[in-house]
C-alpha positions as CSV (number, residue, x, y, z in Angstrom):
1,X,-3.6,-15.6,-0.1
2,X,-0.7,-17.5,-1.6
3,X,1.1,-17.4,-4.9
4,X,-1.1,-20.2,-6.1
5,X,-4.2,-17.9,-5.8
6,X,-3.0,-15.5,-8.5
7,X,-5.3,-15.4,-11.5
8,X,-3.3,-13.0,-13.6
9,X,0.4,-13.0,-14.0
10,X,2.2,-10.4,-16.1
11,X,5.7,-9.1,-16.3
12,X,4.4,-5.7,-17.2
13,X,1.8,-3.3,-15.7
14,X,-1.9,-4.2,-15.7
15,X,-5.0,-2.0,-16.1
16,X,-7.7,-2.9,-13.6
17,X,-11.2,-1.5,-14.3
18,X,-13.8,-0.9,-11.6
19,X,-17.5,0.0,-11.7
20,X,-17.1,3.5,-10.3
21,X,-16.9,6.8,-12.1
22,X,-14.8,6.8,-15.2
23,X,-13.7,10.0,-16.7
24,X,-13.0,10.9,-20.4
25,X,-9.7,9.4,-21.5
26,X,-9.2,7.3,-18.4
27,X,-9.2,3.9,-20.0
28,X,-7.2,5.0,-23.0
29,X,-4.5,6.6,-20.7
30,X,-4.2,3.5,-18.6
31,X,-4.1,1.0,-21.5
32,X,-1.4,3.0,-23.2
33,X,0.8,2.2,-20.2
34,X,-0.7,-1.1,-19.2
35,X,-2.3,-3.0,-22.1
36,X,-3.2,-6.1,-20.1
37,X,-6.8,-5.5,-18.9
38,X,-8.6,-7.0,-16.0
39,X,-12.1,-6.0,-14.7
40,X,-13.4,-6.1,-11.1
41,X,-17.0,-7.2,-11.3
42,X,-19.1,-4.5,-13.0
43,X,-16.0,-2.9,-14.4
44,X,-16.5,-5.4,-17.2
45,X,-19.2,-3.3,-18.7
46,X,-16.8,-0.6,-19.5
47,X,-14.4,-3.0,-21.1
48,X,-17.1,-4.6,-23.2
49,X,-18.5,-1.3,-24.3
50,X,-15.1,-0.1,-25.3
51,X,-14.3,-3.3,-27.2
52,X,-11.3,-4.0,-24.9
53,X,-10.5,-7.8,-24.5
54,X,-10.4,-8.9,-20.8
55,X,-7.7,-11.1,-19.6
56,X,-9.8,-11.8,-16.6
57,X,-13.0,-10.8,-14.8
58,X,-12.7,-11.1,-11.0
59,X,-15.2,-10.5,-8.2
60,X,-18.4,-11.9,-6.7
61,X,-20.0,-10.9,-10.1
62,X,-23.2,-9.9,-8.4
63,X,-23.3,-6.5,-10.2
64,X,-22.1,-7.5,-13.7
65,X,-25.1,-7.4,-16.1
66,X,-26.0,-10.8,-17.6
67,X,-25.6,-9.4,-21.1
68,X,-22.1,-8.3,-20.2
69,X,-21.2,-11.6,-18.7
70,X,-22.3,-13.3,-21.9
71,X,-19.6,-11.5,-23.8
72,X,-16.8,-12.5,-21.6
73,X,-15.4,-16.1,-22.2
74,X,-16.4,-18.3,-19.3
75,X,-12.9,-19.4,-18.7
76,X,-12.0,-15.8,-18.0
77,X,-14.7,-15.2,-15.4
78,X,-13.5,-15.9,-11.9
79,X,-16.2,-15.7,-9.3
80,X,-14.9,-15.1,-5.7
81,X,-17.9,-15.6,-3.4
82,X,-16.5,-14.5,0.0
83,X,-17.9,-11.2,1.3
84,X,-15.1,-10.2,3.6
85,X,-13.4,-8.1,0.8
86,X,-14.5,-5.7,-1.9
87,X,-14.3,-6.6,-5.6
88,X,-11.3,-4.2,-5.9
89,X,-9.4,-6.2,-3.2
90,X,-10.5,-9.5,-4.7
91,X,-9.0,-8.5,-8.0
92,X,-5.9,-6.6,-6.9
93,X,-4.7,-9.4,-4.7
94,X,-5.0,-11.9,-7.5
95,X,-2.9,-10.0,-9.9
96,X,0.9,-10.7,-9.9
97,X,2.3,-7.7,-11.8
98,X,4.9,-5.0,-11.0
99,X,2.2,-2.3,-11.1
100,X,-1.6,-2.0,-11.4
101,X,-3.3,1.1,-12.8
102,X,-6.8,1.4,-11.4
103,X,-9.6,3.0,-13.4
104,X,-13.1,3.5,-12.0
105,X,-12.3,3.3,-8.3
106,X,-12.5,7.1,-7.5
107,X,-15.5,9.4,-7.7
108,X,-19.1,8.1,-7.6
109,X,-19.8,6.5,-4.2
110,X,-17.7,7.8,-1.4
111,X,-17.8,4.5,0.5
112,X,-16.4,2.6,-2.4
113,X,-13.6,5.2,-2.8
114,X,-12.6,5.0,0.8
115,X,-12.7,1.2,0.6
116,X,-10.3,1.4,-2.3
117,X,-7.9,3.6,-0.3
118,X,-8.1,1.1,2.6
119,X,-7.2,-1.7,0.2
120,X,-4.1,0.2,-0.9
121,X,-2.9,0.4,2.7
122,X,-3.9,-3.2,3.5
123,X,-1.7,-4.5,0.7
124,X,1.3,-2.2,0.5
125,X,3.4,-4.7,-1.3
126,X,1.1,-4.4,-4.4
127,X,2.0,-1.1,-6.2
128,X,-1.2,0.5,-7.5
129,X,-2.0,3.9,-8.9
130,X,-5.7,5.0,-8.9
131,X,-6.7,7.4,-11.7
132,X,-9.1,10.2,-11.0
133,X,-10.6,13.1,-12.9
134,X,-7.8,15.5,-11.9
135,X,-5.5,13.5,-9.7
136,X,-3.8,10.2,-9.1
137,X,-3.8,8.4,-5.7
138,X,-1.3,5.8,-4.5
139,X,0.3,4.6,-1.3
140,X,3.5,6.4,-0.8
141,X,6.4,3.9,-1.0
142,X,9.4,4.0,1.4
143,X,11.3,6.4,-0.8
144,X,10.4,8.2,-4.0
145,X,11.4,11.1,-6.2
146,X,8.4,12.8,-7.7
147,X,8.6,14.3,-11.2
148,X,6.8,17.4,-10.0
149,X,7.1,21.0,-11.2
150,X,7.1,24.2,-9.2
151,X,3.6,24.9,-8.0
152,X,2.2,21.3,-8.3
153,X,0.0,20.3,-5.4
154,X,1.3,17.4,-3.4
155,X,-1.1,16.1,-0.8
156,X,-0.3,13.6,1.9
157,X,-3.2,11.8,3.7
158,X,-2.3,9.5,6.6
159,X,-4.3,6.4,7.2
160,X,-2.5,5.6,10.5
161,X,0.2,7.4,12.5
162,X,3.2,7.9,10.3
163,X,6.1,10.3,9.8
164,X,8.2,11.3,6.9
165,X,11.0,13.5,5.4
166,X,10.9,15.7,2.4
167,X,13.1,17.7,0.0
168,X,11.5,20.1,-2.4
169,X,8.2,20.8,-0.6
170,X,7.2,24.4,0.2
171,X,6.3,23.1,3.7
172,X,8.8,20.4,4.7
173,X,7.4,17.4,6.6
174,X,10.5,16.5,8.6
175,X,9.7,15.9,12.3
176,X,6.0,16.0,11.9
177,X,3.6,13.4,13.2
178,X,0.8,12.6,10.8
179,X,-2.3,10.7,11.9
180,X,-6.1,10.4,11.2
181,X,-7.9,12.9,13.4
182,X,-4.6,14.8,13.7
183,X,-2.1,16.4,11.4
184,X,-2.7,15.8,7.7
185,X,-0.8,17.1,4.6
186,X,-3.3,18.5,2.1
187,X,-2.4,21.1,-0.5
188,X,1.4,21.2,0.0
189,X,3.2,22.5,-3.0
190,X,6.3,21.4,-4.9
191,X,9.2,23.7,-5.5
192,X,10.3,21.4,-8.2
193,X,11.1,17.6,-8.1
194,X,10.2,16.3,-4.6
195,X,12.0,13.6,-2.6
196,X,10.0,11.8,0.0
197,X,10.9,9.2,2.7
198,X,7.9,7.7,4.6
199,X,8.3,5.8,7.8
200,X,5.5,3.2,7.2
201,X,3.0,2.0,4.6
202,X,0.3,4.3,5.9
203,X,0.4,7.5,3.8
204,X,-1.7,8.2,0.7
205,X,0.0,10.4,-1.9
206,X,-2.3,12.5,-4.1
207,X,-0.7,14.1,-7.2
208,X,-1.7,15.8,-10.5
209,X,-3.1,13.4,-13.0
210,X,-0.5,14.3,-15.7
211,X,2.2,12.7,-13.5
212,X,0.7,9.2,-14.0
213,X,3.0,8.1,-16.8
214,X,6.3,9.3,-15.4
215,X,5.4,8.1,-11.9
216,X,4.5,4.7,-13.3
217,X,7.8,4.5,-15.2
218,X,9.6,5.2,-11.9
219,X,7.7,2.5,-10.0
220,X,8.6,0.0,-12.7
221,X,12.4,0.7,-12.4
222,X,14.4,-2.2,-11.0
223,X,15.7,0.0,-8.2
224,X,12.2,0.7,-6.9
225,X,11.6,-1.1,-3.6
226,X,8.0,-1.5,-2.5
227,X,6.8,-2.1,1.0
228,X,6.7,-5.7,2.2
229,X,3.4,-7.4,2.8
230,X,1.8,-6.7,6.1
231,X,2.4,-9.5,8.7
């Protein structure tokens, strides 16, 4: 991928719709923060049904119904035929924006959900928040202050060996080695706002859904520094 491969360029956040489970209020909540809307393959059906104009439809388009395709202008349909990546990855990597809010990538099929998490880790330089029924999921950046309240559940799920430091967690993570098949960090609790430092782009952060808007605002601040692209 190069900068010339971008299909969508936006100075503000972008909503990306997938074909997975979508919960009540998901699309409205995302569009309120990120009004530019892109669909990954069959996610176009939700946009068309909701009357939301699509800036682009990206994917191999093998699961978008013909009647839905007919309602998206042809110049906005971008068929990516290679089969080495998922439709989520095809779309995410072709959006040049400071933040992507993903709707319809959690719930439903577990394999699709796990593939979406893998994509977050594979492209750590592309900030993205996935919206679920009760939670949001994102790749933890190098440093972040979470707008949590006392009692909020803060879960950390490693996708590779990784370490971190914390302030404001009931069970601090300093000096711990996290790894798949080893130590994980589910169901930690906030004592108030939480500060995290993570050693590498390999930790999923799972937080209450109500934190999407304030967390998105923080990720959009000029002082926020994302991970670099993987070599």
